[in-house]
C-alpha positions in Angstrom: 0.0 -0.1 -0.1 1.5 3.2 -1.0 1.1 6.4 1.2 1.1 8.6 -2.2 -0.5 8.0 -5.2 2.3 7.2 -7.3 1.0 9.6 -10.5 1.1 12.3 -8.1 5.0 11.4 -7.4 5.6 11.0 -10.8 4.7 14.5 -11.7 6.1 15.9 -8.8 9.2 14.7 -9.6 9.0 15.8 -13.2 8.3 19.6 -12.2 11.7 19.1 -9.7 13.6 17.8 -12.8 12.1 20.7 -14.7 12.8 23.3 -12.1 16.6 21.8 -11.6 17.5 22.0 -14.9 16.2 25.9 -15.3 17.7 26.7 -11.9 21.1 25.5 -13.3 21.0 26.4 -17.0 19.3 29.9 -17.0 22.0 31.9 -14.7 24.7 30.0 -16.5 23.7 31.2 -20.1 23.2 34.7 -18.6 27.0 34.6 -17.2 28.1 33.6 -20.3 26.4 36.1 -22.4 27.5 38.8 -20.5 30.9 37.6 -20.6 30.9 37.3 -24.2 29.1 40.9 -24.7 32.1 42.8 -26.0 31.9 40.4 -29.3 28.7 41.5 -30.0 25.1 41.6 -28.8 23.8 38.8 -31.1 27.1 36.7 -31.0 26.7 36.7 -27.2 23.2 36.3 -27.0 23.7 33.3 -29.4 26.3 31.9 -27.3 24.7 32.0 -24.2 21.0 31.2 -25.4 22.9 27.7 -27.2 25.1 26.7 -24.1 22.2 27.6 -21.5 19.8 25.3 -23.6 22.8 22.6 -24.2 23.3 22.7 -20.3 19.3 22.5 -20.1 19.0 19.2 -22.3 22.1 17.6 -20.1 21.0 18.0 -17.3 17.1 17.2 -18.1 18.2 14.2 -20.0 20.6 12.6 -17.3 17.6 13.3 -14.8 15.1 11.3 -17.1 17.1 8.6 -18.0 18.0 7.9 -14.0 14.4 7.8 -13.4 13.2 5.5 -16.1 16.2 2.9 -14.3 14.6 4.1 -11.2 10.8 2.9 -12.6 11.9 -0.2 -13.4 13.4 -0.9 -10.3 10.7 0.1 -8.4 8.5 -2.2 -10.3 10.2 -5.0 -9.3 9.8 -4.9 -5.5 8.1 -7.0 -3.5 6.7 -4.8 -1.0 4.7 -6.0 2.1 4.2 -3.0 4.1 2.3 0.7 3.3 5.8 2.4 1.8 6.6 5.6 0.0 9.5 6.7 -2.5 12.3 8.9 -0.6 15.8 9.7 -1.1 18.4 8.8 1.2 22.0 10.5 0.9 20.9 11.9 -2.7 19.8 8.2 -3.5 16.2 7.5 -4.8 14.6 4.6 -2.3 11.7 3.0 -1.1 11.1 3.0 2.5 8.6 0.4 3.9 7.1 0.9 7.6 6.8 -2.4 9.2 5.5 -3.1 12.5 8.7 -2.7 14.4 10.9 -1.7 12.0 11.7 1.1 8.6 13.4 -0.9 5.8 14.9 1.2 2.8 15.2 -0.5 -0.8 17.4 1.5 -2.5 16.0 1.9 -6.3 18.8 4.3 -7.7 21.2 2.4 -10.5 24.4 2.0 -9.4 23.6 3.4 -5.5 26.5 3.3 -3.3 23.7 2.7 -0.4 22.6 -0.8 0.0 19.2 -1.8 1.6 19.2 -1.6 5.2 16.6 -1.9 8.3 16.3 0.1 11.3 14.4 -1.6 14.2 12.4 0.5 16.0 11.8 0.1 19.6 12.2 2.4 22.6 16.0 3.2 22.3 14.9 4.8 18.5 14.2 8.5 18.1 12.0 9.4 14.7 10.6 12.8 13.8 8.9 13.7 10.5 8.3 17.1 9.2 8.4 20.0 6.6 11.4 21.3 5.3 11.7 25.0 5.2 13.3 26.4 2.7 15.7 29.6 2.4 15.2 32.0 -0.4 17.3 30.6 -3.2 15.7 27.0 -2.6 12.5 28.4 -2.5 12.8 30.0 -6.1 14.5 26.4 -6.6 11.6 24.6 -5.5 9.0 26.6 -6.8 6.0 25.4 -5.2 6.8 21.5 -4.7 7.3 21.5 -0.8 9.4 18.3 1.0 8.9 16.6 4.1 11.9 14.8 6.0 11.7 11.3 8.5 14.6 11.4 10.6 15.4 8.2 12.4 18.4 8.1 15.1 19.1 5.5 17.9 19.6 7.0 20.9 22.0 7.9 22.5 24.5 8.1 20.3 23.3 6.4 17.0 23.8 7.1 13.4 21.5 9.4 12.4 19.7 8.9 9.2 17.5 11.5 7.4 15.0 10.5 4.6 13.5 13.4 2.3 10.4 12.7 0.5 7.8 15.3 -1.5 4.9 16.6 0.6 2.1 15.1 -1.7 -1.2 13.6 -0.8 -0.7 14.9 2.6 2.5 12.6 3.2 3.6 14.2 6.7 0.3 13.4 8.4 0.2 9.8 7.1 3.7 9.1 8.0 3.2 11.3 11.7 0.1 8.5 12.1 2.2 5.5 11.4 4.9 6.7 13.7 2.7 7.5 16.3 1.8 4.0 16.4 5.2 2.4 16.7 6.7 2.3 20.3 9.4 4.6 20.0 12.0 6.8 22.1 10.5 9.4 24.8 12.4 11.6 27.0 
């Protein structure tokens, strides 16, 4: 059972891909336009537009290629518990919410992180909430909100942070699931 609708997840991911490609290609194209302005206005404009378009196509193409591989790997997973798509250390994966554990399945091709399980008990702190953005990040994300799940074994365990798109009230759903688990309390 997915916590968020797959179609909404894919739409948010596609919008984020467009935003990321624009976020990096527009400033680079503009800076190159300004740097080559002494060669002539139209030459500089053409150079800035071409380099900006090439950079946009490169970023967009690589991300879409990765997403196709991710979708194939997600389809092959056999998931038994409620789950959602997350990012862990920059890699895409699926986080399953078992009764007494969180199970992470990596779906990024060639990813460095392997599948792991965090047993949830009274010694594990779990938090979930929205991510606050700075002004530059707000412009980069343009309306796409994200949330996080922080898992840490107390008192000196390794903190693990999972990021996800805030669609279909995902934060509320995750908080409900976490509330049913026995977790750390002071």
